[in-house]
C-alpha positions, 0 to 999 in steps of 0.5 A: 650043293648050295649049302656046301658052297655056302660053307666054303664061302664062309671058310674063305670069308673067315680067312679073309677077315681080321679075327676079332671075337665078341658077343654081338648080335647076329650079322645081317645082310648089309645094306651098302647103298652108295657109290662114294670113292671114299669106300672104294678107289675109282679103279675098284669101283669100276671092277666091283660089279664084275667081281661081285657077279663072279663072287656070287656065281662061284658061290652058286647064289647067282640066278642066271636064268635069262627070263628071270634076270632080264625082267628085273634088270629091265625094271631096275633101269626103268626106275633109274631112268627117272632118277636124278642119276640116270647117267650113272651105271647101276647093276642089278642081280637076282640071288638064289637066297630064300630070305626076304631081303635086298641090298645095295652096294658100292658102284650102283650094285643092287641085288634082290633075293629070290625069297623077296621076289617069290613073296610079292603079290605083284610087280609094283611091290618089287618095284617099290623095293628096288626104287627104295634101294636105288634111292639109297644109292642116289642119296649117298647114304652109304657114303654118309654112314661111313663118312669117317671110315677109311677106304676099303679094299675091294677083296675085303668088301667082297669078304664082308658081303659074303660073311653077312650072306653066310650069317643070314643063311645060317640064322642066329643061334646056330654053330655056323653062326657062332663060328661067324661071330668068332671069325671076323665080326668086326669087319661085317659090322663095319658095313652094317649100316643102320639107316637113320630115320632121315635116311629111310624117310628120304629113300621112301620119299624118292622111291615112291616118286620114282614108282610114280614117274616110271608108271608103277603103283606108288602104293606098291612100296607100302603094301609090301612093307605092310605085309612084311610086318604081318609075315613076322608075327606067326609062331613068335619068329623074328621079322623078315631080313628086310625089316631088320636092315630097313626097320619100320614104324607105324609112323613111317608106313603112314607117312609113305602112304600119305606121300603116295596118296598125294601123287594121285598117280595111276599105274601105267604098267600091267603086271601079267609079265611079272607073274610068268617071271615069278612062276618060272623062278618058283618052278626053277628054284623050289623043290618040285612037290612044294612047287606043284602043290603051290601052283595047284592051289592057286589054279583052284582059286583066283588070286593069281593069273591062271595062265601064269600058274599053269605055265609054272606048273607045266615047268615044274612037271617037266623038271619032275619028268612027268611029261604027259602031265606037262603036255596036258598043261602046255596044250591047254595054254596053247589052245588059249593063245596058240601064237604067244611066244612064251607058250611056244618056247615052253612047247619047244622045251617040252618037245626036247624033253620028249626026245622030239629034237627035230620038231622042237627045232622047227618050232624054234626056227619059226620063232627065230624068223618071227622074233629075230631079236628075242634073247629068249628065242635065240637062247633056246634055239642054240641050246636045242641045236646042242642037244644032240651030238650033230656037227652041222647043228653045232656049226649053226649054233656056233654062228647063232651064238657068235652073233648073240654074244656080240650083243651080250658078251658077259653071258657066261652060260652062253659063252660056255655053250659057244665053246662047246659048239665051236669045238664040236663043229671043228673050230678049235681055235674059237672054242679055246678063245671062248673057253679063255673068256669063260675062265675070265668071267669066273674071276680067273684072269690067270687061267685065261691068260695061260689058255690063250698063251697055249693057243697063240703058240699054234703054228696053224693060226692065220694073221687075223687069229694071231692078231685077235688073240694077241690083242686079248692077251695084251688086255688080260696081262695089263689087267693081271698086273693091276691085281694085288700080289696076294690075288695073283698068288692065289690065282696061280695056286688055283691053277696049279 
């Protein structure tokens, strides 16, 4: 399915980009580190993070698991808080891409590939990459690299990123790669920033300082770069994607190591949580046979925390519906730490898979009382309430999700779950409103408008419902008018 979406993304991109043929080397994922309005207009900078998210979601490249996403968003904001642009907006995303890479884009967008996260040995290495990308943004390296370029329209920028993603996925030499070369290389090359030695050195220096200030090991960045260099040697393969967009030299690594040593900083953070998050990402994104083998090999050794490897193995076995084997692993975890939240959530997930939904709800209600503000507990509780077609449970899920979405209004999966819960509970107006919001979050402003226009025509709406829906309609219509004529036509055609 993902490969199909990549092909679709490639076709859309080729249409969107000016076709210029040329025999140039394969385009690599662009490193667009900056927030200058010389690249996007102020209004487009405001819209870009949301539209980037919609674009990646439509291509099924966005990792939306809340445990995985929240962990790396928290890491990013922690690092940003120690930068000289702590007041600016940054936006962190995890993409389901096996390549070892990360990139920064306008408006403070920073994306991490799942391949990079799975290749890291600890959280300090990932934090080193994130800090480096943050430094590219805070130092306006993109603005400097494109100083003479004309301002670029937002759809064109998104198309360029999509083109480079497709090229990186296809690899050099394949038919798809050749199609990319014939379909618009010039625009993608425009965003292919070959950072100068000065820019890379500056990003290293500032990134290492951010690591130390935020309580991470300042040597994490250097360790990860050194390992990526080693990964490029087997079987004559080219270097990992990240080294192509961030070329390394022996001198650069030595300088980074010296800077880290001068800081004489000891990490304040342990990385136990990182290994659980990484294990979850591997279990959810890797073919089950490969994932099971990976976890069992690590369980037989001592290089990774045993509990995290057992957690990942249990999730993998559940994905494969080998529930008896999964129960053995879960019970072992509970014996070691019976009150640990992550193990109790795993136990509830196992109970649901075994068809013991009532028992799972008992476990989750206990967790809700113990951790009333926990996002993970709330999401799992609402999901379990909706596991069976029960009107009373659906009504309870509606209340839980309504409160949750007040704090997390941009959570698309939970918005869609709320729409289903409200509909099952008989609140069809709220269900229709939530459905409209889900259209909007997927980039369908016109579809959201049409949905709300149908709702507001109902004769049974009370004053408050009509006011609420009318206010949202006005907001959407104003945003609709700000779109280009081409984009409005595209959305209307899609709606038909």
